[in-house]
Every structure is written in structure tokens, then in C-alpha cells.
MIDREN-104827 format. One record per residue: x, y, z of N, C-alpha, C in turn; residue number from 1. Coordinates in steps of 0.001 Angstrom, whole numbers. Example, Ala and Ser with C-alpha at 12.3 -4.5 7.8 and 13.67 -1.06 7.14 Angstrom:
<sites>
<<13190 -5690 7800> <12300 -4500 7800> <13200 -3300 7800> 1> <<12850 -2250 7080> <13670 -1060 7140> <12900 30 7870> 2> 
</sites>
This chain:
<sites>
<<327493 22861 36006> <326498 23900 35719> <325240 23247 35169> 1> <<324099 23814 35560> <322825 23274 35100> <322289 24120 33969> 2> <<321640 23467 33062> <321057 24161 31919> <319546 24074 32016> 3> <<318928 25215 32050> <317471 25276 32219> <316899 26005 31022> 4> <<316057 25361 30246> <315581 25927 28990> <314072 25787 28870> 5> <<313301 26655 29544> <311842 26555 29468> <311310 27130 28166> 6> <<310139 26682 27776> <309474 27250 26616> <308915 28619 26971> 7> <<308488 29346 25946> <307908 30669 26184> <306669 30581 27060> 8> <<305815 29597 26789> <304600 29434 27590> <304933 29103 29036> 9> <<305984 28288 29246> <306385 27946 30609> <306904 29169 31349> 10> <<307645 30021 30636> <308106 31267 31261> <306923 32135 31665> 11> <<305936 32216 30788> <304765 33032 31088> <303964 32454 32246> 12> <<303947 31149 32363> <303249 30542 33495> <303908 30960 34803> 13> <<305228 30968 34826> <305929 31395 36045> <305689 32877 36325> 14> <<305739 33690 35278> <305501 35125 35468> <304088 35395 35965> 15> <<303132 34697 35395> <301744 34867 35828> <301548 34368 37253> 16> <<302271 33325 37620> <302202 32840 39000> <302739 33891 39961> 17> <<303853 34511 39580> <304390 35607 40393> <303401 36762 40487> 18> <<302773 37084 39364> <301791 38163 39354> <300610 37834 40263> 19> <<300181 36586 40255> <299050 36205 41108> <299387 36394 42579> 20> <<300611 36039 42966> <301036 36238 44354> <301064 37724 44695> 21> <<301579 38531 43754> <301674 39980 43982> <300306 40652 44017> 22> <<299281 40000 43511> <297928 40554 43541> <297102 40005 44703> 23> <<297270 38719 44996> <296431 38108 46028> <296806 38617 47417> 24> <<298101 38836 47665> <298455 39328 49010> <297882 40725 49278> 25> <<298000 41698 48355> <297290 42966 48571> <295784 42784 48675> 26> <<295238 41818 47939> <293805 41541 48038> <293439 41108 49455> 27> <<294303 40311 50079> <294074 39909 51471> <294195 41114 52398> 28> <<295136 42000 52120> <295265 43236 52897> <293969 44047 52842> 29> <<293478 44258 51631> <292254 45058 51482> <291076 44346 52136> 30> <<291007 43024 51972> <289952 42273 52632> <290029 42392 54140> 31> <<291253 42410 54664> <291419 42617 56100> <290937 43985 56542> 32> <<291200 45006 55724> <290697 46349 56043> <289175 46388 56006> 33> <<288583 45660 55067> <287123 45598 54986> <286544 45067 56289> 34> <<287154 44006 56818> <286677 43444 58087> <286972 44377 59247> 35> <<288164 44959 59270> <288544 45845 60371> <287605 47035 60481> 36> <<287195 47585 59348> <286311 48754 59341> <284837 48375 59185> 37> <<284517 47088 59303> <283126 46628 59173> <282493 47135 57876> 38> <<283253 47041 56786> <282799 47571 55499> <282263 46484 54577> 39> <<282038 45295 55095> <281589 44197 54258> <280258 44444 53585> 40> <<279412 45261 54211> <278099 45564 53635> <278030 46997 53116> 41> <<279189 47602 52836> <279197 48966 52303> <278539 49021 50933> 42> <<278626 47930 50187> <277924 47792 48908> <276899 46684 49099> 43> <<275612 47011 49148> <274606 46027 49559> <274188 45033 48483> 44> <<274628 45224 47234> <274220 44298 46179> <275444 43608 45583> 45> <<275171 42522 44863> <276229 41740 44216> <275584 40905 43117> 46> <<276218 40760 41951> <277577 41177 41578> <277691 42635 41142> 47> <<276587 43382 41138> <276648 44795 40776> <277105 45635 41961> 48> <<277365 46902 41689> <277700 47868 42732> <276696 49005 42654> 49> <<275731 48999 43569> <274642 49981 43570> <273960 50044 42203> 50> <<273709 48872 41640> <273003 48779 40366> <273883 48880 39144> 51> <<275107 49355 39300> <276038 49472 38174> <276777 48150 37955> 52> <<277175 47926 36714> <278115 46847 36449> <279389 47098 37245> 53> <<279992 46032 37738> <281170 46161 38596> <282235 47057 37986> 54> <<282447 46938 36671> <283521 47679 36016> <283074 49050 35507> 55> <<281783 49348 35612> <281261 50616 35093> <280825 51571 36190> 56> <<281091 51216 37443> <280721 52118 38538> <281529 53403 38403> 57> <<280882 54575 38523> <281580 55853 38299> <282827 55995 39167> 58> <<283940 56294 38520> <285210 56398 39232> <285190 57524 40259> 59> <<284593 58666 39875> <284567 59810 40789> <283766 59495 42046> 60> <<282656 58785 41876> <281838 58411 43031> <282577 57433 43931> 61> <<283321 56535 43308> <284065 55544 44085> <285202 56195 44871> 62> <<285993 57026 44197> <287166 57619 44836> <286765 58637 45898> 63> <<285759 59449 45603> <285384 60527 46526> <284335 60101 47544> 64> <<283891 58854 47475> <282864 58381 48388> <283422 58029 49752> 65> <<282598 57435 50597> <283047 57026 51933> <284181 56010 51855> 66> <<284975 55952 52914> <286130 55062 52924> <285716 53596 52846> 67> <<284605 53239 53498> <284180 51843 53453> <283763 51430 52039> 68> <<283160 52358 51282> <282842 52081 49877> <284118 51933 49058> 69> <<285100 52786 49337> <286369 52747 48607> <287041 51381 48729> 70> <<287133 50860 49939> <287860 49605 50117> <287022 48398 49689> 71> <<285710 48435 49879> <284889 47289 49492> <284811 47151 47975> 72> <<284563 48257 47265> <284510 48177 45803> <285895 47868 45240> 73> <<286934 48447 45841> <288295 48139 45412> <288637 46672 45616> 74> <<288130 46108 46697> <288335 44682 46971> <287717 43832 45864> 75> <<286548 44219 45408> <285877 43471 44337> <286628 43600 43018> 76> <<287066 44807 42692> <287791 45012 41436> <289099 44225 41413> 77> <<289833 44274 42515> <291095 43548 42584> <290860 42041 42493> 78> <<289777 41573 43091> <289433 40159 42982> <289141 39753 41547> 79> <<288485 40644 40791> <288206 40353 39380> <289496 40260 38572> 80> <<290464 41123 38877> <291757 41072 38189> <292464 39750 38483> 81> <<292393 39313 39734> <292987 38020 40101> <292337 36890 39305> 82> <<291037 36985 39088> <290352 35974 38290> <290878 35907 36869> 83> <<291129 37069 36266> <291682 37104 34903> <293071 36472 34875> 84> <<293878 36775 35880> <295225 36193 35949> <295152 34677 36112> 85> <<294211 34198 36919> <294058 32752 37120> <293679 32052 35815> 86> <<292808 32680 35035> <292450 32116 33726> <293673 32079 32811> 87> <<294459 33139 32830> <295669 33197 32002> <296676 32128 32418> 88> <<296776 31870 33717> <297674 30814 34195> <297268 29454 33645> 89> <<295981 29189 33637> <295498 27906 33119> <295799 27772 31630> 90> <<295585 28850 30874> <295858 28814 29431> <297345 28559 29174> 91> <<298211 29282 29898> <299654 29091 29729> <300077 27683 30109> 92> <<299437 27126 31121> <299760 25766 31549> <299355 24737 30498> 93> <<298181 24924 29921> <297713 23990 28889> <298623 24030 27663> 94> <<299106 25223 27320> <299937 25371 26120> <301353 24833 26333> 95> <<301969 25171 27468> <303399 24894 27609> <303818 23976 28725> 96> <<302887 23400 29471> <303246 22572 30623> <302787 21137 30422> 97> <<303752 20207 30386> <303418 18800 30191> <303234 18043 31501> 98> <<303614 18651 32596> <303362 18008 33889> <301879 18154 34210> 99> <<301163 17084 34178> <299713 17143 34352> <299322 17686 35717> 100> <<300123 17360 36719> <299754 17817 38058> <299903 19330 38195> 101> <<300800 19932 37424> <300914 21397 37441> <299697 22023 36773> 102> <<299268 21435 35666> <298026 21899 35041> <296856 21731 35998> 103> <<296845 20609 36715> <295808 20412 37732> <295865 21471 38813> 104> <<297079 21894 39166> <297229 22952 40165> <296636 24264 39668> 105> <<296877 24609 38403> <296305 25846 37865> <294781 25766 37792> 106> <<294257 24574 37518> <292797 24398 37544> <292276 24621 38954> 107> <<292987 24058 39941> <292580 24232 41338> <292618 25701 41744> 108> <<293627 26427 41266> <293720 27855 41587> <292540 28615 41001> 109> <<292208 28335 39746> <291075 29018 39119> <289775 28709 39856> 110> <<289553 27442 40182> <288335 27073 40912> <288309 27718 42294> 111> <<289471 27804 42934> <289540 28430 44255> <289220 29919 44179> 112> <<289743 30592 43148> <289460 32023 42978> <287975 32249 42717> 113> <<287387 31419 41862> <285949 31538 41581> <285136 31295 42847> 114> <<285500 30260 43592> <284777 29939 44826> <284900 31057 45847> 115> <<286095 31641 45949> <286297 32727 46908> <285467 33949 46540> 116> <<285408 34261 45250> <284574 35376 44821> <283104 35122 45077> 117> <<282663 33893 44812> <281263 33541 45065> <280937 33598 46552> 118> <<281872 33146 47392> <281664 33219 48841> <281482 34664 49298> 119> <<282342 35543 48769> <282220 36950 49130> <280901 37543 48682> 120> <<280445 37158 47489> <279175 37676 46995> <277986 37157 47773> 121> <<277983 35865 48067> <276878 35279 48833> <276841 35861 50236> 122> <<278012 36144 50786> <278063 36780 52106> <277345 38127 52104> 123> <<277501 38880 50998> <276824 40175 50890> <275325 39988 50709> 124> <<274944 39060 49855> <273523 38839 49570> <272757 38449 50829> 125> <<273341 37572 51624> <272650 37083 52819> <273047 37835 54085> 126> <<274103 38643 54004> <274544 39384 55177> <274915 38485 56338> 127> <<275530 37357 56041> <275797 36337 57058> <277244 36428 57539> 128> <<277452 36511 58848> <278800 36619 59405> <279555 35292 59328> 129> <<278823 34191 59383> <279489 32892 59261> <280110 32734 57879> 130> <<279382 33151 56848> <279937 33120 55495> <281128 34067 55375> 131> <<281054 35195 56067> <282185 36123 56065> <283417 35471 56692> 132> <<283207 34693 57746> <284316 33997 58397> <284921 32947 57460> 133> <<284060 32188 56778> <284552 31183 55828> <285314 31862 54691> 134> <<284784 32986 54236> <285451 33771 53190> <286843 34196 53654> 135> <<286945 34616 54901> <288238 35020 55439> <289205 33867 55621> 136> <<288683 32674 55878> <289540 31498 56056> <290041 30938 54731> 137> <<289272 31128 53668> <289615 30514 52386> <290584 31368 51570> 138> <<290586 32674 51804> <291498 33551 51072> <292958 33140 51207> 139> <<293446 32853 52421> <294837 32406 52558> <295141 31111 51815> 140> <<294143 30246 51659> <294347 29007 50901> <294637 29335 49438> 141> <<293893 30287 48884> <294136 30721 47501> <295552 31275 47366> 142> <<295960 32078 48332> <297299 32663 48313> <298370 31578 48388> 143> <<298154 30584 49232> <299120 29491 49362> <299233 28691 48066> 144> <<298106 28449 47401> <298135 27730 46122> <298928 28510 45077> 145> <<298734 29818 45050> <299496 30651 44106> <300986 30607 44435> 146> <<301311 30611 45729> <302710 30508 46131> <303337 29192 45702> 147> <<302598 28107 45834> <303088 26802 45387> <303310 26809 43875> 148> <<302419 27466 43137> <302587 27563 41684> <303883 28285 41328> 149> <<304223 29325 42078> <305487 30023 41845> <306664 29075 42054> 150> <<306596 28291 43108> <307698 27381 43443> <307899 26323 42362> 151> <<306825 25661 41960> <306963 24511 41049> <307223 24929 39605> 152> <<307043 26204 39277> <307353 26674 37924> <308662 27452 37873> 153> <<309360 27525 38994> <310581 28320 39058> <311790 27538 38561> 154> <<312845 28256 38298> <314096 27633 37849> <314657 26704 38911> 155> <<314549 27106 40174> <315138 26328 41257> <314418 25004 41492> 156> <<313230 24834 40966> <312561 23540 41094> <313348 22457 40348> 157> <<314053 22863 39286> <314827 21922 38475> <316323 22053 38722> 158> <<316765 23250 39008> <318189 23519 39180> <318435 23801 40657> 159> <<318708 22770 41441> <318875 22926 42878> <320208 23600 43187> 160> <<320245 24290 44320> <321476 24938 44758> <321907 24305 46073> 161> <<323064 23646 46057> <323501 22872 47216> <324567 23613 48005> 162> <<324585 23356 49288> <325660 23823 50150> <326917 23022 49824> 163> <<328031 23704 49569> <329256 23020 49164> <329758 22045 50227> 164> <<329419 22290 51496> <329892 21438 52583> <329018 20206 52789> 165> <<327880 20160 52111> <326964 19039 52310> <327491 17789 51610> 166> <<327343 16674 52256> <327756 15401 51680> <326551 14681 51106> 167> <<326834 13678 50281> <325743 12904 49688> <324920 12216 50755> 168> <<325585 11801 51840> <324855 11130 52922> <323860 12078 53574> 169> <<324271 13325 53783> <323366 14300 54394> <322180 14593 53489> 170> <<322392 14522 52189> <321303 14830 51274> <320242 13744 51248> 171> <<320587 12619 51816> <319611 11541 51882> <318923 11477 53247> 172> <<319137 12492 54093> <318595 12441 55454> <317129 12833 55531> 173> <<316536 13266 54441> <315141 13695 54473> <314221 12482 54380> 174> <<313949 11890 55520> <313032 10770 55570> <311609 11239 55785> 175> <<310757 10299 56121> <309354 10635 56335> <309170 11580 57516> 176> <<310007 11423 58532> <309884 12296 59701> <310106 13754 59325> 177> <<311054 14000 58410> <311308 15371 57960> <310125 15917 57175> 178> <<309498 15053 56387> <308324 15478 55620> <307176 15841 56558> 179> <<306936 15003 57553> <305879 15298 58521> <306196 16567 59310> 180> <<307471 16744 59650> <307875 17937 60387> <307661 19188 59547> 181> <<307939 19097 58247> <307738 20244 57363> <306260 20540 57144> 182> <<305420 19511 57266> <303984 19709 57068> <303313 20311 58298> 183> <<303911 20117 59468> <303310 20614 60712> <303078 22128 60707> 184> <<304031 22970 60242> <303749 24407 60205> <302587 24781 59291> 185> <<302362 23992 58243> <301218 24261 57366> <299922 24098 58152> 186> <<299813 22998 58892> <298607 22749 59682> <298436 23789 60783> 187> <<299513 24063 61511> <299413 24991 62637> <299119 26415 62178> 188> <<299770 26840 61096> <299535 28206 60620> <298108 28375 60124> 189> <<297564 27328 59490> <296175 27450 59039> <295215 27400 60225> 190> <<295530 26576 61224> <294711 26564 62438> <294703 27945 63083> 191> <<295842 28616 63064> <295920 29978 63590> <295007 30931 62825> 192> <<294988 30787 61514> <294131 31643 60692> <292654 31404 60993> 193> <<292282 30148 61174> <290884 29831 61479> <290497 30390 62845> 194> <<291375 30228 63828> <291095 30773 65161> <291009 32298 65116> 195> <<291907 32914 64354> <291855 34366 64224> <290580 34841 63558> 196> <<290105 34090 62566> <288842 34444 61908> <287671 34337 62880> 197> <<287735 33376 63790> <286691 33259 64812> <286643 34505 65692> 198> <<287799 35083 65953> <287858 36274 66804> <287433 37534 66055> 199> <<287677 37580 64758> <287336 38776 63986> <285898 38771 63497> 200> <<285298 37609 63413> <283911 37504 62951> <283063 36864 64054> 201> <<282996 37527 65164> <282256 36991 66307> <280758 37046 66011> 202> <<280097 35915 66136> <278649 35858 65909> <277908 36285 67170> 203> <<276684 36779 67031> <275916 37202 68214> <275673 36075 69213> 204> <<275690 34837 68747> <275420 33708 69633> <276660 33218 70369> 205> <<277824 33779 70076> <279055 33342 70733> <279048 33760 72200> 206> <<279397 32838 73075> <279419 33124 74511> <280777 33693 74919> 207> <<280817 34273 76108> <282077 34802 76632> <283100 33694 76824> 208> <<282621 32546 77298> <283523 31416 77492> <284135 30932 76192> 209> <<283332 30893 75129> <283839 30465 73826> <284889 31438 73321> 210> <<284633 32735 73479> <285583 33743 73028> <286896 33621 73799> 211> <<286805 33466 75121> <288006 33346 75950> <288815 32109 75574> 212> <<288126 30998 75344> <288807 29763 74965> <289493 29918 73610> 213> <<288831 30592 72667> <289418 30795 71341> <290665 31658 71425> 214> <<290614 32704 72251> <291789 33560 72441> <292947 32751 73019> 215> <<292652 31929 74021> <293697 31115 74650> <294313 30141 73650> 216> <<293479 29496 72853> <293987 28551 71848> <294823 29269 70798> 217> <<294400 30466 70433> <295128 31255 69443> <296525 31597 69957> 218> <<296621 31980 71214> <297911 32347 71801> <298810 31124 71954> 219> <<298253 30034 72471> <299048 28821 72679> <299567 28274 71353> 220> <<298700 28223 70346> <299112 27712 69037> <300197 28583 68425> 221> <<300119 29889 68653> <301136 30801 68124> <302510 30483 68708> 222> <<302576 30250 69999> <303868 29963 70622> <304373 28567 70263> 223> <<303468 27615 70066> <303886 26295 69591> <304519 26418 68204> 224> <<303904 27214 67345> <304444 27429 66002> <305788 28135 66071> 225> <<305920 29074 66993> <307163 29830 67162> <308309 28907 67574> 226> <<308012 27923 68399> <309026 26953 68818> <309309 25940 67710> 227> <<308296 25603 66943> <308427 24550 65931> <309264 24968 64735> 228> <<309060 26185 64235> <309703 26552 62963> <311235 26573 63037> 229> <<311869 26965 64155> <313332 26815 64190> <313779 25357 64110> 230> <<312994 24450 64696> <313312 23026 64589> <313195 22553 63143> 231> <<312174 23047 62453> <312013 22701 61038> <313214 23197 60233> 232> <<313617 24428 60494> <314778 24976 59778> <316032 24151 60055> 233> <<316269 23833 61320> <317458 23050 61682> <317448 21693 61000> 234> <<316299 21061 60979> <316189 19722 60388> <316410 19761 58876> 235> <<315814 20748 58211> <315911 20805 56754> <317261 21331 56290> 236> <<317893 22183 57096> <319188 22736 56703> <320273 21668 56670> 237> <<320061 20573 57375> <321068 19507 57426> <321298 18849 56073> 238> <<320299 18879 55203> <320445 18183 53918> <321298 18967 52933> 239> <<321552 20239 53217> <322430 21031 52365> <321787 21654 51151> 240> <<320469 21522 51005> <319766 22113 49863> <319379 23545 50216> 241> <<320094 24512 49670> <319817 25915 49977> <318463 26347 49442> 242> <<318011 25697 48376> <316687 25996 47841> <315606 25671 48853> 243> <<315914 24787 49767> <314975 24377 50805> <315199 25125 52109> 244> <<316449 25295 52501> <316741 25885 53809> <316482 27385 53859> 245> <<316662 28074 52750> <316463 29524 52768> <315016 29927 53031> 246> <<314026 29351 52318> <312644 29695 52686> <312275 29247 54093> 247> <<312912 28180 54588> <312671 27777 55974> <313179 28845 56936> 248> <<314289 29488 56586> <314795 30592 57408> <313845 31787 57351> 249> <<313300 32061 56165> <312304 33135 56059> <311103 32842 56946> 250> <<310719 31582 56998> <309564 31199 57813> <309809 31522 59281> 251> <<311022 31277 59756> <311361 31618 61139> <311212 33120 61363> 252> <<311717 33910 60424> <311603 35362 60550> <310172 35847 60499> 253> <<309373 35289 59601> <307972 35706 59479> <307181 35396 60749> 254> <<307415 34221 61328> <306684 33860 62549> <307086 34778 63697> 255> <<308358 35141 63771> <308807 36069 64813> <308133 37431 64657> 256> <<308081 37928 63429> <307384 39195 63176> <305909 39072 63537> 257> <<305319 37920 63236> <303901 37703 63522> <303621 37728 65024> 258> <<304538 37198 65820> <304377 37252 67275> <304343 38708 67739> 259> <<305220 39529 67184> <305236 40952 67536> <303955 41643 67081> 260> <<303494 41332 65873> <302244 41917 65383> <301058 41445 66216> 261> <<301089 40192 66643> <300020 39689 67498> <299981 40411 68832> 262> <<301161 40676 69376> <301222 41451 70623> <300668 42853 70411> 263> <<301047 43464 69282> <300516 44792 68974> <299016 44778 68771> 264> <<298493 43723 68142> <297046 43597 67942> <296320 43490 69271> 265> <<296890 42734 70188> <296289 42622 71527> <296244 43986 72209> 266> <<297347 44727 72095> <297436 46025 72774> <296418 47010 72217> 267> <<296303 47102 70879> <295390 48090 70301> <293926 47691 70488> 268> <<293667 46411 70739> <292287 45963 70939> <291876 45911 72406> 269> <<292799 45480 73269> <292433 45235 74667> <293286 45987 75674> 270> <<294289 46730 75201> <295181 47427 76118> <296402 46585 76452> 271> <<297318 47165 77221> <298554 46473 77565> <298285 45340 78545> 272> <<298868 44162 78314> <298759 43083 79303> <299408 43502 80620> 273> <<298942 42925 81711> <299447 43311 83030> <300948 43093 83154> 274> <<301466 42012 82565> <302889 41714 82738> <303786 42609 81890> 275> <<303192 43476 81034> <303982 44393 80214> <303767 45859 80587> 276> <<303042 46097 81649> <302705 47482 81986> <303851 48243 82636> 277> <<304985 47605 82761> <306176 48306 83238> <306896 49031 82100> 278> <<306506 48729 80859> <307159 49347 79712> <306748 50810 79562> 279> <<307648 51659 79040> <307300 53069 78816> <306140 53204 77835> 280> <<305204 54077 78141> <304067 54313 77274> <302873 53447 77565> 281> <<303029 52452 78434> <301904 51568 78732> <300907 52206 79693> 282> <<301389 53096 80548> <300506 53748 81512> <299631 54786 80809> 283> <<298346 54711 81049> <297422 55674 80464> <297116 55428 79005> 284> <<297472 54263 78482> <297190 53953 77078> <295684 53829 76865> 285> <<295191 54452 75802> <293761 54463 75506> <293493 53669 74232> 286> <<292611 52683 74333> <292218 51894 73168> <291272 52720 72308> 287> <<291620 52890 71025> <290804 53665 70099> <290166 52733 69074> 288> <<288882 52881 68889> <288162 52039 67930> <288453 52514 66508> 289> <<289011 51630 65685> <289236 51878 64262> <290160 53063 63990> 290> <<291128 53288 64872> <292149 54276 64577> <293005 53810 63411> 291> <<293606 54746 62684> <294334 54376 61471> <295503 53446 61776> 292> <<296366 53861 62704> <297529 53036 63040> <297085 51700 63614> 293> <<296077 51736 64471> <295568 50501 65071> <295050 49545 63998> 294> <<294326 50091 63035> <293771 49251 61965> <294868 48646 61099> 295> <<295927 49406 60863> <297046 48892 60072> <297734 47744 60801> 296> <<297911 47885 62112> <298556 46821 62896> <297731 45542 62840> 297> <<296424 45673 63054> <295544 44500 63051> <295525 43841 61673> 298> <<295405 44650 60630> <295343 44104 59273> <296673 43478 58867> 299> <<297776 44083 59303> <299090 43495 59023> <299222 42128 59686> 300> <<298647 41995 60865> <298657 40703 61562> <297911 39648 60741> 301> <<296795 40042 60163> <296018 39125 59317> <296806 38748 58063> 302> <<297374 39752 57393> <298101 39499 56147> <299357 38663 56385> 303> <<300038 38903 57492> <301238 38127 57794> <300901 36658 58034> 304> <<299735 36397 58605> <299306 35015 58783> <299192 34284 57456> 305> <<298668 34971 56442> <298569 34368 55107> <299948 34146 54498> 306> <<300858 35091 54728> <302218 34945 54201> <302931 33763 54852> 307> <<302692 33559 56133> <303287 32414 56832> <302754 31107 56262> 308> <<301448 31039 56032> <300864 29821 55458> <301458 29528 54086> 309> <<301560 30541 53235> <302107 30341 51890> <303571 29912 51946> 310> <<304342 30519 52846> <305751 30144 52983> <305895 28723 53503> 311> <<305065 28365 54482> <305096 26998 55011> <304743 25982 53928> 312> <<303768 26317 53089> <303396 25425 51989> <304541 25293 50988> 313> <<305229 26405 50713> <306370 26360 49796> <307490 25490 50357> 314> <<307764 25630 51650> <308790 24801 52290> <308411 23324 52210> 315> <<307139 23034 52408> <306687 21641 52385> <306868 21011 51002> 316> <<306441 21708 49952> <306574 21122 48609> <308042 21026 48198> 317> <<308869 21975 48651> <310300 21865 48372> <310910 20675 49100> 318> <<310408 20386 50299> <310876 19207 51036> <310545 17930 50277> 319> <<309322 17857 49771> <308934 16698 48966> <309835 16560 47740> 320> <<310142 17689 47121> <310975 17673 45916> <312393 17192 46231> 321> <<312986 17726 47292> <314342 17341 47661> <314418 15860 48018> 322> <<313430 15379 48730> <313400 13957 49093> <313257 13086 47841> 323> <<312438 13532 46909> <312268 12775 45660> <313585 12686 44894> 324> <<314295 13807 44795> <315562 13812 44071> <316593 12927 44758> 325> <<316606 12938 46095> <317553 12097 46831> <317263 10620 46595> 326> <<315990 10265 46599> <315618 8872 46364> <315887 8447 44927> 327> <<315893 9417 44005> <316143 9107 42593> <317618 9172 42239> 328> <<318469 9381 43292> <319921 9468 43092> <320304 10617 42184> 329> <<319521 11700 42252> <319854 12899 41486> <320493 13894 42438> 330> <<321590 14468 42055> <322226 15481 42880> <323104 14886 43957> 331> <<323741 13716 43710> <324592 13119 44720> <325894 13898 44883> 332> <<326290 14584 43851> <327490 15388 43913> <327125 16813 43558> 333> <<327749 17770 44223> <327414 19166 43984> <327589 19501 42514> 334> <<326535 20029 41914> <326595 20480 40535> <326445 19395 39501> 335> <<325966 18220 39899> <325865 17150 38919> <324510 17080 38259> 336> <<323605 17989 38592> <322278 17947 37992> <322289 18831 36759> 337> <<322522 18238 35612> <322517 18982 34358> <321175 18762 33701> 338> <<320143 19388 34268> <318783 19136 33798> <318367 20130 32740> 339> <<317587 19665 31820> <317018 20531 30792> <315515 20401 30864> 340> <<314869 21557 31053> <313410 21556 31132> <312865 22364 29975> 341> <<312062 21758 29140> <311508 22431 27977> <310012 22572 28115> 342> <<309577 23147 29246> <308160 23285 29492> <307520 21936 29678> 343> <<308296 20926 29972> <307770 19581 30108> <308123 19042 31459> 344> <<307876 17752 31636> <308126 17129 32921> <309421 16346 32934> 345> <<310243 16519 31914> <311414 15676 31820> <312653 16430 32257> 346> <<313454 15747 33034> <314746 16267 33447> <315791 15241 33052> 347> <<316790 15660 32319> <317853 14742 31938> <319051 15020 32822> 348> <<319438 14045 33622> <320535 14220 34574> <321738 13407 34112> 349> <<322882 14074 34064> <324110 13396 33666> <324998 13247 34888> 350> <<325394 12067 35195> <326245 11812 36356> <327505 11087 35912> 351> <<328599 11399 36589> <329883 10767 36277> <330092 9563 37175> 352> <<330430 8438 36598> <330694 7221 37354> <332197 6969 37346> 353> <<332807 7047 38554> <334258 6910 38656> <334723 5477 38402> 354> <<333897 4495 38648> <334336 3111 38550> <334667 2725 37121> 355> <<333857 3107 36160> <334094 2686 34779> <334468 3844 33869> 356> <<334599 5070 34455> <334987 6256 33692> <334128 6453 32456> 357> <<332873 6105 32556> <331944 6283 31438> <330816 7181 31879> 358> <<330152 7810 30934> <329019 8680 31235> <327748 7859 31269> 359> <<326984 8052 32344> <325674 7393 32461> <324621 8468 32427> 360> <<323641 8314 31589> <322570 9304 31497> <321281 8691 31985> 361> <<320548 9478 32751> <319268 8998 33294> <318208 9999 32956> 362> <<317108 9535 32449> <315975 10410 32144> <314893 10169 33165> 363> <<314551 11208 33900> <313580 11090 34986> <312370 11915 34638> 364> <<311234 11331 34665> <309995 12049 34401> <309298 12309 35714> 365> <<309140 13568 36063> <308499 13895 37335> <307024 13615 37255> 366> <<306533 13006 38318> <305120 12639 38340> <304297 13804 38752> 367> 
</sites>
């Protein structure tokens, strides 16, 4: 059995990390609705809202106003809340976290949140679609960073859960090739997000050929990712670390759902593809601009892309962690990691040595 004993500040850092994930993903949803309904300029000034302080804008005017005002101002308010949470994460990290790189991660999250808010504001001030596209591409990065913070502050980062059938030899199978394989979905999923942003923020100077090529690349990359993630799961599941294989399985499911959402997005935007027009309901289908159900499908496709990126990033950092533990000879036998974490970077592992029947203790400081 493993003993995990975080400090109060370390517990709060994990809770705040969870809260940031629970706030940033809805923020991406609302941001997606803003783009879907072309509501980015519903509030023409920044950082104020029609001359009012962001937090003092009349509630009745906001709630009863036009829908584009509702989602754009709500997007700004939710972003401000995320900023407060990011500041709180940094404070909790400074107080209770001795791993410097984790504190560095919270600093990166705060800077990313500030940069994302500034990008959104500058986009409004200049009314520039290119800045809007960059804003849309950077939001998923913030979400992925928050997801990584949840992973590295969680109990399972120190207390691994192994498959009982896994052998010590299998746990050492995570070589460099496995690390590169785990990193590939991160690159591909982000490339998908960038290509999707190109399609949602089409500039007036974009040619028909450029648009067609971007659509083709978006589709091809999606199917490459769909084929890749089961291979990643198969490769990582061999090591027997359930803390690693389970999120890899989620990644397979998320990508499959994303393929279905992508198909639905194509249908609501361009109609049924010719090779699917034999399906019931495809005949006489009418594309509706900004219909409610259509907008939800498109926005869900955007939000799921961010969830895939965050999950892929979590799988990647867990892969690095599992490989590090294997190289450090920690966890060679199921249940032998008796680590104690006191909001610090130290893990004390006790292993039994059969040759001399004596206890050997190793203190490992995570870098």
C-alpha cells in the first residue's frame, strides 16, 4: 500500500487545478459559440463593456439583451474568473510546492491566461480576423496546460496503479520510441485545431484553392490521428501502468467521437456528402445558417478538439513519468512504491531485497 500525505497547500493546488479545467473548457465552449454566431464584435470596446467596467455592466441589460451580447460579455466574465483561479494556483504552488518545475508550470498557466485575454481584447480593438484565429488557436493550449497541472498534482502521479499481470520486464518497455509515439497525438491534435481555426476564421484574401486544401488536410489529419491513437493505447498498455493506459483509452474514445462530430459539422455546413446520401434523412436536407442544433454540433466539434489535445498532453506527461520511474527502479514489483509526498518533490520508496533479506530505502527527488 502506498501512503500519500500532501500538505494543505498542495491539496488546494490540485483542487484549483481541477477548477481551472472545469472553467476553461466551458470558456472554450462559449468562445466557440462567439465564433459560430459571429459575436466577436458584439461588444465594440475593451476592456470595458459599452463604457462600463467589465464587472459593473448592468445585469438586466446583459441577460435581456441580444444573444450575441450575452455570450460575448459572458465569455469575458468567465475569462476573468479563470484569471483569478490562475493567480490562486500560483500562490498555492509557491506556498506548498517544492518541485520548482510545477511552480514554473503555474507561472506558465498564469502568463498564458493573461496572454489569451490580451489577445481577445486586441482582436476587438483592431477588429482583426487573424488575431481572432490566433486567439482561437491559443485557448486549447491554456486548457492543455491546466490539464497537465491536474495530472502532476494528483495522487496518481506519486501512487501508481499497476496491472497485476504486468511483469517488471514489461514495465521497462517504455523506451524513447514509446515517448515519441505518445507525443505524436499532441502534435497532430494541435495541427487539427490550427487547421480548423483556418476554416472558421476565413480571411477575405483566402482563395478557393487555399480553402479546399485546408479542408483536405483537416480531413486527412483527422483520419491519421484516428489510426494512430489505438496504436498509442496498445503500446502504452503493454507496460501495465493503469494510470497511463486508462487515459490513453479515453483518448481513443474522444477521437472516435470527434470523427462523428466532424462528420456532423460537415453535414450542417455543406450538406450530406455524396457517398452518404443513401442514408435515411439525407434526401432534401437543407443547410440552415446558425440554427441552434447546427451551432451546437459545430461548437461541440471545436470543444472536443481541445479536450483531445488536453488528454493527449496528459498521456504524454504520464508516459514520461512512467519511463522515469522504470529507469529509477521504482515500482519493479506491484505495490512496492511506498511513497510519501508532503507537498514536496521527494518520494521515499521502500523495496524488499530477497537476496539479503534486508530493507533498502531509496530517496528519489523528482526533477
